[in-house]
C-alpha positions in Angstrom: 0.0 0.0 0.0 1.3 3.5 -0.9 -0.2 7.0 -0.5 -0.4 9.7 -3.0 -1.7 13.2 -3.8 -4.1 13.5 -6.8 -3.3 16.6 -8.9 -5.3 15.9 -12.1 -7.9 13.5 -13.7 -9.5 12.7 -17.0 -11.7 9.9 -18.4 -11.4 7.7 -21.5 -13.7 5.3 -23.3 -12.4 1.9 -24.5 -14.6 -0.7 -26.1 -17.7 1.1 -24.8 -16.5 1.1 -21.2 -15.7 4.4 -19.3 -12.5 4.7 -17.3 -11.4 7.3 -14.8 -7.7 8.2 -14.9 -6.1 9.8 -11.8 -2.7 11.4 -11.9 -0.4 12.7 -9.1 2.6 12.2 -6.9 3.3 9.3 -4.5 4.9 9.6 -1.1 8.2 8.3 -2.6 8.0 11.2 -5.1 7.3 9.0 -8.1 4.6 10.2 -10.5 1.5 7.9 -10.8 -1.5 7.2 -13.0 -4.5 5.1 -11.8 -6.9 3.6 -14.4 -10.2 2.3 -13.1 -13.6 1.5 -14.5 -16.6 3.7 -13.5 -20.0 4.2 -14.9 -21.7 7.5 -15.6 -25.1 8.1 -14.1 -27.7 10.6 -12.8 -31.2 10.4 -11.3 -34.9 11.0 -12.1 -38.0 10.6 -9.9 -39.3 7.1 -9.8 -42.8 8.3 -10.9 -41.3 9.6 -14.2 -40.0 6.1 -15.2 -43.1 5.4 -17.3 -42.5 8.6 -19.3 -39.0 7.6 -20.6 -38.0 5.4 -23.5 -37.7 1.7 -22.5 -34.2 1.6 -24.0 -32.8 4.0 -21.4 -31.0 1.9 -18.7 -32.4 2.4 -15.2 -31.6 1.0 -11.8 -33.5 1.0 -8.5 -32.1 3.3 -5.8 -32.6 3.7 -2.1 -32.0 7.4 -2.4 -34.7 10.1 -2.5 -35.0 13.8 -3.4 -34.9 16.4 -0.6 -38.7 16.4 -0.8 -38.6 12.7 0.1 -39.6 11.5 -3.4 -38.2 8.1 -4.4 -35.8 8.2 -7.4 -34.2 5.8 -9.9 -30.8 5.9 -11.4 -30.2 6.4 -15.1 -27.0 4.7 -16.2 -25.0 5.4 -19.4 -21.9 4.0 -21.1 -20.3 7.4 -21.9 -20.2 10.6 -19.8 -21.0 12.6 -23.0 -24.4 10.8 -23.0 -25.4 12.4 -19.7 -26.0 16.0 -20.9 -27.6 14.6 -24.0 -30.1 12.6 -22.0 -30.6 15.4 -19.5 -31.6 17.8 -22.4 -33.9 15.2 -23.8 -35.7 14.4 -20.5 -35.9 18.1 -19.4 -37.5 19.0 -22.7 -40.2 16.4 -21.7 -40.5 18.3 -18.3 -38.8 15.4 -16.4 -36.5 16.9 -13.7 -33.0 15.4 -13.6 -30.9 15.2 -10.5 -27.1 15.5 -10.3 -26.9 15.4 -14.1 -24.3 18.2 -14.3 -21.5 16.8 -12.1 -18.3 16.3 -13.9 -17.6 12.6 -14.4 -14.2 12.4 -12.7 -15.4 14.7 -9.9 -18.4 12.5 -9.5 -16.0 9.5 -9.0 -14.0 11.3 -6.3 -17.2 12.4 -4.5 -18.6 8.9 -4.5 -15.3 7.5 -3.2 -15.2 10.3 -0.6 -11.7 11.2 -1.7 -10.2 14.7 -0.9 -6.9 14.6 -2.9 -4.9 12.3 -0.6 -5.4 8.6 -1.2 -4.1 5.2 -0.2 -3.5 2.8 -3.1 -3.4 -1.0 -2.9 -2.5 -2.8 -6.1 0.1 -4.0 -8.5 2.6 -1.3 -9.6 3.5 -1.3 -13.3 5.8 0.9 -15.4 3.8 3.8 -16.8 4.2 5.1 -20.3 4.0 8.7 -19.2 4.4 8.3 -15.4 6.8 6.5 -13.2 4.1 4.1 -11.9 0.8 2.8 -13.3 -2.0 1.2 -11.3 -4.8 -0.7 -13.1 -7.9 -1.3 -11.1 -6.3 -0.8 -7.7 -8.1 -0.4 -4.4 -8.2 3.2 -3.4 -9.4 4.8 -0.2 -9.1 8.2 1.4 -5.9 8.7 3.3 -5.7 10.4 6.7 -4.1 13.9 6.3 -0.9 14.6 8.1 1.8 17.2 7.7 4.4 14.5 7.1 2.4 12.7 4.4 1.4 15.9 2.6 5.1 16.9 2.6 6.1 13.5 1.2 3.4 13.7 -1.6 4.1 17.3 -2.4 3.4 17.9 -6.2 6.4 18.7 -8.4 6.4 22.1 -10.0 8.3 23.4 -13.0 8.3 27.1 -14.0 9.2 28.4 -17.5 9.5 31.6 -19.4 10.0 32.5 -23.1 11.7 35.4 -24.8 10.6 36.4 -28.3 11.0 39.1 -30.9 9.1 42.4 -30.1 6.0 41.2 -32.0 6.1 37.7 -30.4 6.3 36.1 -33.8 9.5 34.2 -33.2 10.7 32.5 -30.0 14.4 33.1 -29.2 14.7 31.2 -25.9 12.9 29.2 -23.3 14.1 28.9 -19.7 13.1 26.4 -17.0 13.5 26.2 -13.2 12.4 24.1 -10.2 13.5 23.9 -6.6 16.9 22.5 -7.6 18.0 23.8 -11.0 17.6 26.2 -13.8 18.5 25.8 -17.5 17.7 27.4 -20.8 17.4 26.6 -24.5 18.2 29.2 -27.1 18.2 29.5 -30.9 21.7 30.4 -32.1 22.7 33.5 -33.9 26.1 34.9 -34.9 26.9 36.2 -31.5 25.9 32.9 -29.8 27.9 31.0 -32.3 31.0 33.0 -31.4 30.7 32.3 -27.6 29.2 28.9 -27.8 32.1 27.2 -26.0 32.0 29.8 -23.2 28.4 29.1 -22.3 27.5 27.3 -19.1 26.4 23.7 -19.1 22.8 24.7 -18.4 22.6 26.5 -21.8 21.3 24.4 -24.7 21.9 25.9 -28.1 19.7 24.9 -31.1 20.1 25.6 -34.8 16.4 26.3 -35.5 13.3 27.5 -33.6 11.5 24.2 -34.3 14.4 22.4 -32.5 13.9 24.6 -29.5 10.2 23.9 -29.4 10.8 20.1 -29.7 13.3 20.4 -26.8 10.6 22.3 -24.8 8.1 19.5 -25.1 10.8 16.8 -24.5 12.0 18.6 -21.3 8.5 18.7 -19.8 8.1 15.0 -20.5 11.5 14.1 -19.0 11.0 16.3 -15.9 7.4 15.1 -15.5 6.1 17.9 -13.3 2.6 17.8 -11.8 2.4 21.6 -12.1 3.6 23.8 -15.0 3.7 27.4 -14.1 4.8 30.8 -15.4 3.9 34.5 -15.3 1.0 35.3 -17.7 1.8 31.8 -18.8 -1.4 30.9 -20.6 -2.2 34.2 -22.3 1.3 34.8 -23.5 3.9 32.0 -23.2 1.7 29.0 -24.0 -0.3 31.0 -26.6 2.9 31.8 -28.5 4.3 28.3 -28.1 1.0 26.9 -29.4 1.0 29.2 -32.4 4.6 28.4 -33.3 4.1 24.7 -32.7 1.2 24.7 -35.1 3.3 26.6 -37.6 6.0 24.0 -37.5 3.5 21.1 -37.3 4.9 20.0 -33.9 2.3 18.3 -31.6 1.3 20.6 -28.7 1.6 17.9 -26.0 2.2 19.2 -22.5 0.5 16.4 -20.7 0.9 12.8 -19.5 -0.5 11.3 -22.7 -0.1 11.6 -26.5 -3.2 13.8 -26.6 -2.9 17.3 -27.9 -3.2 19.9 -25.1 -5.6 22.8 -25.5 -5.9 26.5 -24.5 -8.9 28.6 -23.8 -8.0 32.2 -24.1 -10.4 34.6 -22.5 -10.6 38.3 -23.6 -13.0 39.2 -20.7 -11.4 40.7 -17.6 -13.8 38.7 -15.5 -12.8 35.3 -16.7 -9.4 33.6 -16.6 -7.8 31.8 -19.5 -7.2 28.1 -18.9 -5.1 25.3 -20.3 -5.8 21.6 -20.4 -2.9 19.2 -20.3 -3.7 15.6 -19.5 -2.4 14.6 -16.1 -0.8 18.0 -15.3 -2.1 21.3 -13.9 -1.2 24.6 -15.5 -1.2 27.4 -12.9 -0.6 31.0 -13.8 1.4 33.0 -11.2 -0.9 36.0 -11.6 -4.1 34.0 -11.2 -2.6 32.2 -8.1 -1.9 35.5 -6.3 -5.4 36.9 -7.2 -7.3 33.7 -6.2 -5.3 33.7 -2.9 -6.6 37.3 -2.3 -3.1 38.8 -2.4 -3.4 42.5 -3.4 -0.6 44.3 -5.2 -0.4 47.7 -6.9 -0.3 45.6 -10.2 0.5 42.0 -11.0 3.6 42.5 -13.1 6.4 40.0 -12.4 8.7 42.9 -11.3 6.1 44.2 -8.8 5.6 40.8 -7.2 9.4 40.1 -7.1 10.0 43.4 -5.3 7.2 42.7 -2.9 7.9 39.1 -2.0 11.6 38.6 -2.8 13.1 42.1 -2.5 14.5 41.4 -5.9 13.7 42.5 -9.4 14.0 41.6 -13.1 17.3 42.3 -14.7 15.7 44.8 -17.0 12.9 47.0 -15.7 12.7 49.5 -18.5 9.3 50.0 -20.2 11.0 49.6 -23.6 12.5 46.3 -22.6 11.1 44.5 -25.6 13.4 46.4 -27.9 16.2 46.1 -25.3 15.7 42.3 -25.2 15.8 42.1 -29.0 19.1 44.0 -29.0 20.6 41.9 -26.2 19.8 38.7 -28.1 21.8 39.9 -31.0 24.6 41.8 -29.3 24.9 40.5 -25.7 23.6 36.9 -25.5 25.0 36.1 -22.1 23.0 39.0 -20.5 20.0 37.9 -22.6 20.2 34.3 -21.3 20.6 35.5 -17.7 17.5 37.7 -18.1 15.5 34.8 -19.4 16.6 32.4 -16.6 16.0 35.0 -13.9 12.4 35.5 -15.0 11.7 31.7 -14.5 13.5 31.8 -11.1 11.6 34.8 -9.9 8.3 33.2 -10.9 9.1 29.9 -9.1 10.4 31.7 -6.0 7.4 34.1 -5.8 4.9 31.3 -5.9 6.8 29.5 -3.1 7.7 32.5 -1.0 4.3 34.1 -1.1 2.7 31.0 0.3 0.2 30.7 -2.6 1.6 27.2 -3.6 1.1 25.8 -0.1 -2.3 27.6 0.2 -3.5 26.1 -3.1 -2.4 22.6 -1.9 -4.3 23.1 1.4 -7.4 24.2 -0.5 -7.2 21.1 -2.7 -6.9 18.9 0.4 -9.8 20.7 2.0 -12.2 20.5 -0.9 -11.1 17.6 -3.0 -10.8 19.8 -6.1 -7.7 19.9 -8.3 -5.3 22.7 -7.7 -6.5 24.6 -10.8 -10.1 24.5 -9.6 -9.9 25.5 -5.9 -10.8 29.1 -6.5 -14.3 28.0 -7.7 -16.4 28.5 -4.6 -19.5 26.8 -5.9 -17.6 23.7 -7.0 -15.8 23.7 -3.6 -19.0 23.8 -1.7 -20.6 21.2 -4.0 -17.7 18.8 -3.5 -18.3 18.8 0.3 -22.0 19.2 0.5 -22.9 16.4 -2.0 -20.9 13.9 0.1 -22.9 14.8 3.2 -26.2 14.9 1.4 -25.5 11.3 0.1 -24.7 10.1 3.6 -28.2 11.2 4.6 -29.8 9.3 1.6 -30.6 12.3 -0.6 -29.8 13.4 -4.1 -29.3 17.1 -5.2 -31.1 18.9 -8.0 -29.1 19.6 -11.2 -28.0 23.2 -11.6 -30.2 25.3 -13.7 -30.5 29.0 -14.5 -32.3 30.8 -11.6 -34.1 34.1 -11.7 -35.0 35.4 -8.3 -35.9 38.4 -6.3 -33.3 40.9 -5.1 -31.2 39.8 -2.2 -31.0 41.5 1.2 -27.6 43.1 1.7 -25.6 43.7 4.8 -26.8 46.5 7.1 -24.9 49.8 6.9 -25.9 52.2 9.5 -25.7 55.9 8.6 -22.5 57.4 10.0 -22.2 60.5 12.1 -19.3 62.5 10.5 -16.7 64.1 12.7 -13.4 63.7 14.4 -13.6 61.7 17.6 -11.4 60.6 20.6 -11.5 57.0 21.7 -13.8 55.1 19.4 -14.4 51.4 20.0 -15.0 48.8 17.3 -17.1 45.8 18.2 -17.1 43.0 15.6 -19.1 39.8 15.2 -16.5 37.1 14.5 -17.3 35.1 11.4 -20.8 36.5 11.4 -22.5 34.7 8.5 -21.0 31.2 9.3 -22.0 31.8 13.0 -25.6 32.6 12.0 -25.8 29.6 9.7 -24.7 27.4 12.6 -26.8 29.0 15.2 -30.1 29.1 13.3 -29.6 25.9 11.2 -29.7 27.7 7.9 -29.3 25.0 5.3 -30.9 23.9 2.0 -32.0 20.5 3.5 -33.4 22.2 6.6 -35.3 24.9 4.7 -39.1 24.4 4.9 -40.4 27.5 3.1 -41.7 31.0 3.7 -43.8 31.8 6.8 -46.7 33.3 4.7 -47.0 30.1 2.7 -46.8 27.7 5.6 -48.9 29.3 8.3 -52.1 27.5 7.3 -50.4 24.1 6.7 -48.2 23.4 9.8 -47.6 24.9 13.2 -44.5 26.9 12.4 -44.8 28.8 15.7 -43.7 25.7 17.6 -40.2 27.0 18.6 -39.0 23.5 19.4 -39.6 22.4 15.9 -39.1 25.5 13.7 -36.9 28.6 13.4 -38.3 31.6 11.7 -35.8 34.2 10.3 -36.6 37.9 10.2 -37.3 37.7 6.5 -39.9 34.9 7.1 -37.8 31.9 6.0 -38.6 28.8 8.1 -36.0 26.1 9.0 -36.3 22.8 10.8 -34.9 22.9 14.4 -32.8 19.7 13.8 -29.2 20.2 12.7 -28.7 20.5 8.9 -25.8 19.5 6.7 -24.2 23.0 6.4 -24.2 23.8 10.1 -22.5 20.5 10.7 -20.0 21.1 7.9 -19.2 24.5 9.5 -18.8 23.0 12.9 -16.3 20.5 11.5 -14.4 23.3 9.6 -14.5 25.4 12.8 -12.8 22.6 14.7 -10.3 22.0 12.0 -9.5 25.8 11.9 -9.0 25.9 15.7 -6.7 22.8 15.4 -4.7 24.4 12.6 -4.4 27.6 14.6 -3.1 25.6 17.6 -0.6 23.9 15.4 0.6 27.2 13.9 -0.6 26.1 10.5 -1.7 29.5 9.2 -2.1 28.3 5.6 -4.5 25.6 6.6 -6.4 28.0 8.8 -6.6 30.6 6.0 -7.8 27.9 3.5 -10.6 27.0 5.9 -11.5 30.6 6.5 -11.8 31.2 2.7 -14.1 28.2 2.4 -16.3 29.1 5.3 -16.7 32.7 4.2 -17.7 31.6 0.7 -20.7 29.6 1.8 -23.1 32.5 2.0 -22.0 33.6 -1.5 -22.7 30.1 -2.8 -26.3 30.1 -1.4 -26.8 33.7 -2.8 -25.5 32.8 -6.3 -28.1 32.1 -9.0 -25.5 29.7 -10.5 -25.7 27.4 -7.5 -27.9 24.3 -7.3 -28.9 25.3 -3.8 -30.0 28.8 -4.6 -33.2 29.9 -3.0 -33.3 33.6 -2.5 -35.3 33.5 0.7 -32.8 31.1 2.1 -29.7 33.3 1.5 -31.8 36.4 2.6 -32.4 34.6 5.9 -28.6 35.0 6.7 -28.5 38.7 5.9 -31.8 39.4 7.6 -30.5 37.8 10.8 -27.3 39.8 10.4 -29.2 43.1 10.1 -31.4 42.1 13.0 -28.5 41.5 15.4 -26.4 44.5 14.3 -29.5 46.7 15.0 -30.2 44.9 18.2 -26.6 45.5 19.3 -26.7 49.2 18.5 -30.0 49.6 20.4 -28.6 47.9 23.4 -25.6 50.2 23.4 -27.7 53.3 23.0 -30.0 52.2 25.9 -26.8 52.1 28.0 -25.9 55.7 27.1 -23.2 55.0 24.5 -23.2 56.8 21.1 -23.1 54.5 18.0 -21.5 56.6 15.3 -21.5 53.9 12.6 -22.4 50.3 11.8 -21.3 48.1 8.9 -22.5 44.5 8.2 -20.8 42.8 11.2 -19.4 45.7 13.3 -20.4 48.8 15.3 -18.3 51.8 16.1 -19.0 53.3 19.5 -18.0 56.7 20.9 -17.7 56.1 24.6 -17.2 59.9 25.2 -14.0 59.8 27.2 -10.7 61.4 26.6 -8.9 58.7 28.5 -7.8 55.6 26.4 -7.4 53.5 29.5 -10.9 54.1 30.5 -12.2 53.5 27.0 -10.4 50.2 26.9 -12.0 49.1 30.2 -15.4 50.1 28.8 -14.7 48.0 25.7 -14.2 44.9 27.7 -17.3 45.5 29.8 -19.4 46.0 26.7 -18.1 42.9 25.1 -19.0 40.7 28.1 -22.4 42.3 28.6 -23.5 42.0 24.9 -22.4 38.4 24.6 -24.4 37.5 27.7 -27.4 39.5 26.4 -27.3 37.9 22.9 -26.9 34.3 24.3 -29.9 34.8 26.6 -31.9 36.4 23.8 -31.3 33.5 21.3 -31.9 30.8 23.9 -35.3 32.3 24.9 -36.5 33.4 21.5 -35.2 30.6 19.3 -34.5 27.7 21.7 -30.9 27.6 20.3 -27.4 27.8 21.7 -25.8 30.9 20.3 -22.6 30.5 18.3 -22.4 34.3 17.8 -19.4 36.0 19.4 -19.1 39.7 19.6 -15.5 40.8 20.1 -14.1 44.1 21.3 -11.8 44.2 18.3 -9.9 47.6 18.4 -9.6 51.0 19.9 -9.1 54.1 17.8 -7.7 56.9 20.0 -8.4 59.3 17.1 -11.1 58.6 14.6 -12.2 60.5 11.4 -15.5 59.9 9.7 -16.0 62.2 6.6 -19.2 63.5 4.9 -20.4 62.3 1.5 -18.9 64.8 -1.0 -21.3 67.7 -1.6 -23.6 66.5 1.2 -24.2 66.8 4.9 -24.7 63.0 5.2 -22.0 60.8 6.7 -20.0 58.6 4.3 -20.3 54.8 4.3 -17.3 52.4 4.4 -14.9 55.4 4.5 -13.0 56.4 7.6 -9.5 56.7 9.1 -8.4 56.0 12.7 -5.3 56.0 14.8 -5.4 52.4 16.2 -3.7 51.7 19.5 -2.3 48.4 20.6 -4.3 48.1 23.8 -1.6 45.8 25.4 0.7 48.8 25.4 -1.7 51.4 26.8 0.0 51.4 30.2 3.4 52.0 28.7 5.1 55.4 28.2 4.8 55.1 24.5 1.7 53.1 23.4 2.1 51.6 19.9 -0.2 53.2 17.3 -0.9 52.7 13.7 -2.9 54.7 11.1 -5.8 52.7 9.7 -7.5 53.7 6.4 -10.7 52.1 5.0 -12.2 53.2 1.7 -10.4 56.5 1.7 -8.1 57.6 -1.1 -5.0 56.4 0.7 -6.0 52.8 0.1 -7.7 53.1 -3.3 -5.7 52.1 -6.4 -7.5 54.6 -8.6 -6.0 57.5 -6.8 -2.4 58.8 -7.3 0.4 58.6 -4.8 0.1 62.4 -4.6 -3.4 62.1 -3.1 -2.2 59.4 -0.8 0.7 61.4 0.5 -1.4 64.5 1.0 -4.1 62.6 2.8 -1.7 60.7 5.1 0.0 63.9 6.2 -3.2 65.8 6.6 -4.8 63.1 8.7 -1.6 62.8 10.7 -1.6 66.5 11.5 -5.3 66.4 12.5 -4.8 63.4 14.8 -1.7 64.9 16.4 -3.8 68.0 17.4 -1.7 70.3 15.2 -2.5 74.0 15.4 -4.5 75.6 12.6 -1.5 77.6 11.3 0.5 74.4 10.8 -2.3 72.7 8.9 -2.7 75.8 6.7 1.0 75.9 6.0 1.1 72.2 5.1 -1.7 72.6 2.6 -0.2 75.8 1.0 3.3 74.3 0.9 2.0 71.1 -0.6 0.2 72.9 -3.4 3.3 75.1 -4.0 5.6 72.1 -4.3 3.1 70.4 -6.7 3.1 73.5 -9.0 6.9 73.7 -8.9 7.3 70.2 -10.1 8.6 68.7 -6.9 5.8 66.1 -6.8 6.0 65.0 -10.4 6.9 61.5 -9.4 3.6 61.1 -7.5 1.2 62.0 -10.4 0.8 58.6 -12.0 -2.6 57.1 -12.3 -2.9 53.3 -12.6 -6.0 51.7 -14.0 -6.7 48.2 -15.4 -8.1 47.5 -18.8 -11.2 45.3 -18.4 -11.3 44.4 -22.1 -9.3 45.1 -25.3 -9.0 48.8 -26.0 -10.8 48.3 -29.3 -13.9 47.1 -27.4 -14.3 50.5 -25.6 -16.8 52.1 -28.0 -19.6 53.7 -25.9 -17.2 55.6 -23.6 -13.4 56.2 -23.6 -12.1 56.5 -20.1 -8.7 58.4 -19.6 -6.7 55.2 -19.2 -8.1 53.9 -22.5 -7.1 57.1 -24.2 -3.6 56.7 -22.8 -3.4 53.1 -23.8 -4.3 53.9 -27.4 -1.1 56.0 -27.6 1.1 53.0 -26.8 2.9 51.0 -29.5 2.6 47.8 -27.3 0.5 47.2 -24.2 2.3 45.2 -21.5 -0.2 43.6 -19.2 -3.6 45.2 -18.4 -2.6 48.0 -16.0 -2.1 51.3 -17.8 0.0 53.9 -16.0 -0.6 57.5 -17.2 -0.5 61.1 -16.2 -2.9 64.0 -17.0 -1.3 66.7 -19.2 -2.5 69.9 -20.8 -3.4 67.7 -23.8 -5.2 65.0 -21.8 -4.1 61.6 -20.5 -0.8 60.3 -21.7 1.0 57.0 -20.9 4.2 57.4 -18.8 6.1 55.9 -21.7 5.0 58.7 -24.0 4.7 62.0 -22.2 4.9 64.8 -24.8 2.9 67.6 -23.1 3.2 69.7 -20.0 1.6 68.2 -16.8 -1.8 69.6 -15.9 -1.2 70.6 -12.2 -4.6 72.3 -12.0 -6.2 69.0 -12.7 -4.4 67.4 -9.7 -5.2 70.3 -7.4 -8.9 70.2 -8.4 -9.4 66.4 -8.6 -6.9 65.0 -6.1 -6.0 67.6 -3.5 -9.2 69.7 -3.0 -11.6 66.8 -2.4 -9.4 65.3 0.3 -8.8 68.7 2.0 -12.5 69.5 1.9 -13.5 66.1 3.5 -11.6 67.2 6.6 -12.0 71.0 6.5 -15.7 70.8 5.7 -16.5 69.3 9.1 -16.0 72.8 10.5 -17.6 74.8 7.7 -14.3 75.9 6.1 -12.8 74.7 2.8 -9.7 74.2 0.7 -10.7 77.4 -1.2 -10.7 79.4 2.0 -7.2 78.2 2.9 -5.8 78.9 -0.6 -7.4 82.4 -0.7 -6.6 83.1 3.0 -10.2 84.0 3.8 -11.4 81.4 6.2 -14.6 82.3 7.9 -14.1 79.7 10.6 -10.8 78.9 12.2 -9.3 75.4 12.0 -8.8 75.7 15.8 -12.5 74.8 16.2 -11.6 71.2 15.4 -10.0 70.8 18.8 
């Protein structure tokens, strides 16, 4: 018996029989393939049997629908027949169940496998893997750090260099955890220094020889994961085009099958690649799907952030420089190509996204290129539990439903405050689902539809949410799943396994979104609204309780309330925060037990203390802004020291928004810092005037760059042409989707092609003035007053 990690799967048909193929890495680090028979199937209601053709193969089943209706199983020989049969039957108004589950994923769910397996069977030599198992016994393996480490998938990063128009490939570099090497098409300069080149440089006479070496290298190194930076949309796309040109098979996988690419032009969908037995992971997609935010997702930006390193050439005209290096300085050219592969590999490892992706695969049972799919992740776990209870799930179908209820945002009270407490419900939505048994299987219907049918007011049998959704009192599948995940998260935290903890957090927090999504098989609008209606109810209840006790609630947002305890003493405010936390948790626990006959999982936490807090108005209005504030947060553990630790916190303001310039961020940071440090009005006036003066004199020119992402090809912007698109159209070549530009007297221009004087008045009017007015306007003065020197109200009235 040996254990292994499944990284990829496919199916095949041979002599009318369906086979599942599983690929991955064994604990001895050998690659493996498993081939086993498996039959495609789905379900219909037993009462619909008489409506279907007699030639359709059926089988009795002990399972039932969630409405307790008996079902029968429809068997097919080929997975492709399932969607065909489903369409046929649904056109006859016969509902189908679980007819949309991918065949290999169906196999893993039925076997209750979550990526790690134990294999018992004869080992053979594989054609494309080290080991082949035919019809072995496979069972889920128990997860352990040691086993996961032994089965760790093997990753290989690569990068290509081309001519400026990406019509010819000059070189391809590879790297893994142990080595780096490169292949290059020779030219006159390379021919001259060929004997001087290192052993890791492979020289080829023709581009087609380089391409053949590329495919041969992948086969020999046999990675589970192929990665790169922008690897599908650029590197593999170019390799695919050139391989087709030279009639070289585009085979990246563990089979002789041609690999395929799906290139997406939409900003909202990622391109993908299919290579039998391997996973293609793009470095950019990995960072984004792991919720890592950078100013942009260029390789150089990520390298500086995670590695404190950079590409050998950072120039915006590097395409021309690379072309020249290839001809005149091949050693530097090759070093550049190799380093790009090394940076990619090291970023993926050092950032933690590789380990996080492994953890998410172990948690959900999805392959590493699918873990970002929240609905599929939820399905993988929920379907297993549903089956254990003897039920089948409906097939996914397009849903049209009423508008959802969002999170509650309490109107803010703009101002500058001393000592504001933030009280936060920990994991609010998952806590509500557990506490009130919110679950598709437990959902009974709406109060208004059930009142005349059953005694829904029996609190020992039913729970009624504020929006009228009714749930059974007995524990459902999702609350139990959350309970298990909660325990696993606590265990991971205790072991110091932050990546496992974070993977669990991502999954738990996605569950509300799955129920609210019209693309989910479990979508019922009143069910997802039950979660948000409960959230609104308890946030409002919390605020009311605080106000009854004499505190001022100045803001509330989804799962937190901001409380002005009206004291100048941070030590006193901290004591009040602890008292409030204890009181509210006792109050809520009692309320839920008495009203709903449930034990509360809700936990309200005194999360932080702002010793200074700024809440602005909505621009051009007297109303308080939402989701926009700044505060000077204090480490409450250091309050009794001579120098308490503090940190400026910004939410929603220009300082943390990517669509504002560094100029705006620097101005706002310094202005808020002055306000929070109780600076005199003369000092604030002087800062604003000096900042504007420096801007006009050119001292701030390095801070004037806007950065904005293109969400589609520039040619597709027809109805409107935003500034970044105008700037993009001036470029000879667009590198990535983030456009960096400045505003000039002649409009937006990319930083690579600035030909006109900078428009300083634009930056004053659009960047400086709004930020200044958001602060100065709280006391009926303005940026214009400061600039003109005619303030009607002194800044001293702030303090």
